[in-house]
C-alpha positions as CSV (number, residue, x, y, z in Angstrom):
1,M,27.4,12.8,-70.2
2,G,25.6,9.5,-69.9
3,L,23.9,7.9,-66.9
4,A,27.0,5.8,-66.2
5,G,29.2,8.9,-66.1
6,H,26.9,10.7,-63.6
7,S,26.9,7.6,-61.4
8,V,30.7,7.5,-61.3
9,S,30.9,11.2,-60.4
10,L,28.3,10.8,-57.6
11,L,30.2,7.8,-56.2
12,L,33.5,9.7,-56.1
13,L,31.8,12.7,-54.4
14,L,30.3,10.4,-51.7
15,M,33.7,8.7,-51.1
16,S,35.3,12.1,-50.7
17,L,32.7,13.3,-48.2
18,T,33.1,10.0,-46.3
19,F,36.9,10.4,-45.9
20,R,36.4,14.0,-44.7
21,V,33.9,13.0,-42.1
22,S,36.0,10.1,-40.9
23,D,39.1,12.4,-40.6
24,A,37.0,14.8,-38.5
25,I,35.8,12.0,-36.2
26,R,39.4,10.9,-35.7
27,A,40.5,14.4,-34.7
28,L,37.6,14.7,-32.3
29,K,38.5,11.4,-30.6
30,E,42.1,12.4,-29.9
31,G,42.8,12.3,-26.2
32,P,45.6,13.6,-23.9
33,M,49.1,12.7,-24.8
34,I,51.9,12.1,-22.3
35,D,55.5,12.8,-23.1
36,A,58.6,10.9,-21.9
37,E,58.9,13.1,-18.8
38,G,55.3,12.4,-17.6
39,R,53.8,15.7,-18.6
40,E,50.4,15.5,-20.0
41,Y,49.1,17.8,-22.7
42,K,46.4,17.8,-25.4
43,S,46.3,18.9,-29.0
44,V,43.0,20.5,-29.9
45,N,42.6,20.4,-33.7
46,L,38.9,21.1,-34.5
47,G,39.4,23.2,-37.6
48,D,36.8,23.6,-40.4
49,Y,37.9,21.2,-43.1
50,N,36.5,23.5,-45.8
51,R,39.1,26.2,-44.8
52,P,42.8,26.2,-45.6
53,N,44.8,23.9,-43.5
54,H,46.4,25.5,-40.4
55,S,49.2,24.3,-38.2
56,E,48.6,20.9,-36.6
57,K,50.9,21.6,-33.6
58,P,49.5,21.2,-30.1
59,T,47.9,24.4,-28.8
60,V,48.3,23.4,-25.1
61,H,51.6,22.5,-23.5
62,V,52.4,21.8,-19.9
63,Q,55.8,22.4,-18.2
64,C,56.2,20.9,-14.7
65,T,58.7,22.5,-12.3
66,E,59.6,21.4,-8.8
67,V,56.7,23.5,-7.3
68,S,54.4,24.6,-10.0
69,M,52.5,23.7,-13.2
70,I,53.0,26.1,-16.1
71,I,50.5,25.9,-19.0
72,F,51.3,27.5,-22.3
73,I,48.3,28.1,-24.6
74,L,48.3,29.3,-28.2
75,P,45.6,32.0,-28.9
76,D,44.5,29.9,-32.0
77,F,43.2,27.3,-29.5
78,Y,41.3,25.2,-32.1
79,N,43.8,25.7,-34.9
80,N,41.1,27.2,-37.0
81,G,42.2,30.8,-37.2
82,R,39.8,32.1,-34.6
83,L,41.7,33.5,-31.6
84,V,40.5,33.1,-28.0
85,S,40.9,35.7,-25.3
86,P,43.1,35.0,-22.2
87,Q,40.2,36.1,-20.0
88,D,38.3,33.1,-21.2
89,L,41.0,30.6,-20.1
90,F,41.5,29.4,-16.5
91,L,42.7,26.4,-14.4
92,G,40.3,24.5,-12.2
93,D,36.5,24.5,-11.9
94,A,34.1,27.5,-12.2
95,K,34.9,28.9,-8.7
96,Y,38.5,29.7,-9.9
97,W,37.3,31.8,-12.9
98,K,38.1,35.1,-11.2
99,N,41.2,33.9,-9.3
100,K,44.1,35.8,-10.8
101,R,46.5,33.0,-9.9
102,C,44.4,30.6,-12.0
103,Q,43.7,32.8,-15.0
104,A,45.7,33.0,-18.3
105,V,47.8,36.0,-19.0
106,D,49.1,37.3,-22.4
107,T,52.9,37.1,-22.4
108,G,53.1,39.2,-25.5
109,D,55.1,36.5,-27.3
110,G,52.2,35.0,-29.2
111,E,51.0,32.8,-26.3
112,Y,49.1,32.8,-23.1
113,V,50.5,31.4,-19.8
114,I,49.0,30.1,-16.5
115,E,51.5,29.4,-13.7
116,A,50.0,27.9,-10.6
117,E,51.6,26.1,-7.6
118,L,51.0,22.4,-7.7
119,Q,48.3,22.5,-5.0
120,D,46.5,25.6,-6.3
121,C,43.4,26.1,-8.4
122,G,41.6,22.9,-7.2
123,S,44.5,20.6,-8.2
124,K,43.9,16.9,-7.3
125,L,46.8,14.8,-5.9
126,T,47.0,11.1,-6.6
127,V,49.6,9.1,-4.7
128,S,50.9,5.7,-5.6
129,S,53.8,3.7,-4.2
130,D,56.2,5.3,-6.8
131,D,54.5,8.4,-8.2
132,L,52.9,11.7,-7.2
133,I,50.4,13.0,-9.8
134,Y,49.0,16.5,-9.7
135,S,46.0,16.8,-12.1
136,N,43.7,19.6,-13.0
137,N,41.6,20.9,-15.9
138,L,42.2,23.8,-18.3
139,I,38.9,25.4,-19.0
140,L,38.0,27.5,-22.1
141,S,34.7,29.3,-21.4
142,P,34.0,31.8,-24.1
143,P,31.4,34.5,-23.5
144,I,28.0,34.6,-25.1
145,G,27.4,37.5,-27.4
146,S,24.8,40.3,-26.9
147,I,22.5,38.6,-29.3
148,G,22.8,35.2,-27.6
149,I,25.2,33.4,-29.9
150,T,28.9,32.3,-29.7
151,R,31.3,31.2,-32.4
152,T,33.7,29.3,-30.1
153,A,32.9,26.0,-28.3
154,E,33.7,25.5,-24.6
155,A,36.6,23.1,-23.9
156,V,38.0,21.1,-20.9
157,V,41.6,20.0,-21.4
158,P,43.0,17.6,-18.7
159,V,46.6,18.6,-17.6
160,S,48.8,16.9,-15.1
161,C,52.3,16.7,-13.6
162,H,53.9,13.4,-12.7
163,Y,56.8,13.0,-10.2
164,K,58.7,10.1,-8.8
165,R,58.4,9.9,-5.0
166,T,62.2,9.3,-4.8
167,H,63.0,12.5,-6.7
168,T,64.7,15.4,-5.1
169,V,65.4,18.7,-6.9
170,S,69.0,19.7,-6.1
171,S,71.7,17.9,-8.1
172,A,74.0,18.3,-5.2
173,V,71.8,16.0,-3.1
174,Q,71.7,12.2,-3.7
175,Q,68.3,10.9,-4.7
176,Q,66.5,9.8,-1.7
177,R,62.9,9.7,-0.4
178,P,62.3,12.7,1.9
179,T,60.8,12.2,5.3
180,L,57.8,14.5,5.4
181,S,55.9,12.6,8.2
182,I,57.4,10.7,11.1
183,S,56.1,9.1,14.3
184,S,57.5,7.2,17.2
185,K,55.7,4.4,19.1
186,F,55.5,4.0,22.8
187,P,53.9,1.3,25.0
188,F,50.1,0.8,25.1
189,G,49.7,2.1,21.6
190,S,50.7,5.7,22.2
191,S,52.8,7.8,19.8
192,V,54.0,11.2,18.9
193,S,54.3,12.5,15.3
194,L,55.7,15.4,13.3
195,K,54.3,16.1,9.8
196,L,54.4,18.7,7.0
197,K,50.9,19.9,6.2
198,T,49.3,21.6,3.2
199,D,48.6,25.3,3.3
200,D,45.0,24.8,4.4
201,W,46.1,22.3,7.1
202,Q,43.6,19.7,5.8
203,G,46.1,17.1,4.7
204,E,49.7,16.0,4.6
205,K,52.1,17.7,2.2
206,Y,53.9,15.4,-0.2
207,S,56.2,17.9,-1.9
208,N,59.5,18.7,-0.1
209,T,60.2,21.8,-2.2
210,F,59.6,25.4,-1.1
211,Y,60.5,28.8,-2.3
212,L,62.7,30.9,0.0
213,D,60.5,32.7,2.6
214,D,57.5,30.5,2.0
215,P,55.8,29.5,5.2
216,L,56.3,25.8,6.2
217,H,53.2,24.3,7.9
218,L,54.1,21.7,10.5
219,E,52.0,19.8,13.0
220,A,53.0,17.8,16.1
221,T,50.5,15.3,17.6
222,Y,50.2,12.9,20.5
223,T,47.9,9.9,20.0
224,G,47.1,7.5,22.8
225,L,44.4,6.1,25.1
226,D,45.2,8.6,27.9
227,Q,44.7,12.4,27.7
228,R,47.9,14.3,27.4
229,K,48.9,17.9,26.4
230,L,51.6,18.2,23.8
231,F,54.5,20.7,23.9
232,I,57.6,21.4,21.7
233,D,60.7,22.1,23.7
234,Q,63.0,23.0,20.8
235,C,63.4,22.7,17.1
236,V,66.6,23.1,15.1
237,A,67.3,23.5,11.4
238,T,70.4,21.9,9.9
239,L,71.9,21.0,6.5
240,T,72.2,17.3,7.4
241,P,70.0,14.8,9.4
242,D,72.5,15.3,12.3
243,S,70.9,17.9,14.6
244,T,74.2,18.6,16.2
245,S,76.0,19.4,12.9
246,V,77.2,22.9,12.0
247,P,75.8,25.2,10.9
248,R,72.5,24.9,12.8
249,Y,69.8,27.3,13.8
250,Y,67.4,26.9,16.8
251,F,64.1,28.5,15.8
252,I,62.3,27.2,18.9
253,E,64.3,27.0,22.1
254,N,64.2,27.5,25.8
255,Y,61.4,24.9,26.3
256,G,58.9,26.4,23.9
257,C,60.0,29.9,22.9
258,F,59.5,30.6,19.2
259,V,62.5,32.9,18.7
260,D,62.5,33.0,14.8
261,A,59.9,35.8,14.9
262,K,62.6,38.0,16.6
263,V,64.9,37.7,13.6
264,G,62.7,38.2,10.6
265,G,60.3,35.3,10.6
266,L,57.2,37.2,9.8
267,H,55.0,34.1,9.6
268,S,56.8,32.1,12.3
269,V,54.2,31.4,15.0
270,F,52.4,28.7,17.0
271,L,48.8,28.6,16.0
272,P,45.9,28.5,18.5
273,R,45.3,25.0,19.7
274,S,42.5,22.9,18.2
275,K,43.0,20.3,20.9
276,P,45.5,19.8,23.8
277,S,47.2,16.8,22.1
278,S,48.3,18.7,19.0
279,L,50.3,21.8,18.1
280,Q,50.4,23.5,14.7
281,F,53.2,26.0,13.8
282,Q,54.5,27.9,10.8
283,L,58.1,28.6,9.9
284,D,59.3,31.0,7.1
285,A,61.6,29.0,4.8
286,F,65.3,30.2,4.9
287,S,68.7,29.1,3.7
288,F,72.1,29.1,5.3
289,Q,74.4,31.8,4.0
290,N,77.2,30.8,1.6
291,D,75.9,27.2,1.3
292,L,74.8,26.0,-2.1
293,R,73.0,22.8,-1.0
294,N,69.7,24.5,-0.5
295,T,68.6,21.8,1.9
296,M,67.1,21.9,5.3
297,Y,66.4,19.2,8.0
298,V,64.0,20.1,10.9
299,T,64.5,18.3,14.2
300,C,62.1,18.9,17.0
301,K,62.0,17.6,20.6
302,I,58.4,16.9,21.4
303,K,56.9,15.9,24.8
304,A,53.4,15.0,26.0
305,T,52.5,15.3,29.6
306,H,49.5,14.5,31.9
307,Q,49.5,18.1,33.2
308,L,46.7,19.0,30.8
309,W,45.8,22.5,31.9
310,K,48.6,23.6,34.2
311,S,51.5,25.8,33.2
312,S,55.1,25.5,34.4
313,P,58.5,26.8,33.2
314,T,58.8,23.6,31.0
315,S,55.3,23.5,29.6
316,K,54.6,26.6,27.5
317,V,53.8,27.7,23.9
318,C,55.2,31.2,23.5
319,N,55.0,33.5,20.5
320,Y,57.0,36.7,20.0
321,M,54.5,39.3,18.8
322,H,54.8,43.1,18.8
323,S,58.0,43.0,20.8
324,N,56.4,40.9,23.6
325,W,56.1,37.2,24.5
326,K,52.6,35.8,24.3
327,N,51.4,32.4,25.7
328,V,49.1,30.4,23.4
329,D,47.7,28.5,26.3
330,G,46.8,31.4,28.7
331,T,48.7,33.7,31.0
332,D,51.7,35.4,29.4
333,A,53.7,35.3,32.7
334,V,55.1,31.9,31.9
335,C,56.7,33.2,28.8
336,Q,58.7,36.0,30.4
337,C,61.6,33.6,30.9
338,C,62.0,33.5,27.1
339,R,63.9,36.8,27.6
340,S,66.7,34.9,29.4
341,V,66.9,31.2,30.4
342,C,63.9,29.2,31.4
343,A,64.4,26.7,34.2
344,K,64.3,23.0,33.4
345,R,61.8,21.1,35.5
346,M,60.6,17.8,33.9
347,P,57.0,16.9,34.9
348,E,56.2,13.4,36.0
349,D,55.0,10.8,33.5
350,V,56.2,12.5,30.4
351,I,56.4,11.0,26.9
352,C,59.3,12.6,25.0
353,D,61.0,12.0,21.7
354,T,63.1,13.8,19.0
355,L,61.8,13.6,15.4
356,T,63.5,14.8,12.2
357,L,61.9,15.8,8.8
358,G,63.8,16.3,5.6
359,P,65.5,17.0,3.4
360,L,63.4,20.0,2.5
361,I,64.6,21.8,-0.7
362,I,64.6,25.6,-0.5
363,I,64.7,27.4,-3.9
364,P,65.6,31.1,-4.1
365,R,63.0,33.2,-5.8
366,K,64.1,34.6,-9.2
């Protein structure tokens, strides 16, 4: 073959290598893709181009439910024929590596799965006027071999779930924006409020969906220039915003007696106060028998009084524990009327209002 023939062959070889490199660069530059329902996923295709072509389908897929993020992962994570172990895949940063709720499990159907609640595993919540976005990272962290080498690269895959703020779960309920935080204003800048809180009590909860028997975290607060102590006289659960509708269930009654613990509310309790002007309490989620709406509204009568450290029949915070009534604020004697009927005696200069949260969607566990 002449010199010209060798030159042509060399040119064709260089062009072929150029196309292969450019294809690989394009594959590496691919980012997250978002489907029509706002679910973000990423296809990881980093296969060796000298090997036979493998499937180009995405190896990570996210399914968003009302309360959780479910991540499906193919063992052939890089589409290169080398399978990764479920023990090397987890959701969140390094501190969640050994958290069972955040680790991948082998389903036995040729894929791995991580199912975590929307606020678990270090998930970040971004709120806009129309959307709620829960975002996190899927981590692949392969182990280093005994001789100090590894054949699988680490990976960080962004995953997220997008929700419209006006969305509710039950098809039997008209779409509406749930009230998860409400306050009422009084003269001189004072107010009382009722809010749903996250499980760690550090922020407001923006999801109105709960599994049956999950604890609801609620906080009532007085804000104002003067010092007042806050109490909750009663709270009632109903299927509609009307607190007098039927059926209804009073889980706090008798001017501060938390009666739900007497009928199976294992986590239903007033928490110790962090300050006089606030009360935090938990309620086990429940549903009304023979009703398919799966909704709940919570209406509480809240008062704030100048009697900061005194107790009276109408200013108490009583838990039912071990078959006895216990007072969060001190002596248990003021709670003994919870066994019958507590006398009504309205203190002077009281701020009082009735606030309603909802609808809350209660989903039966499968």
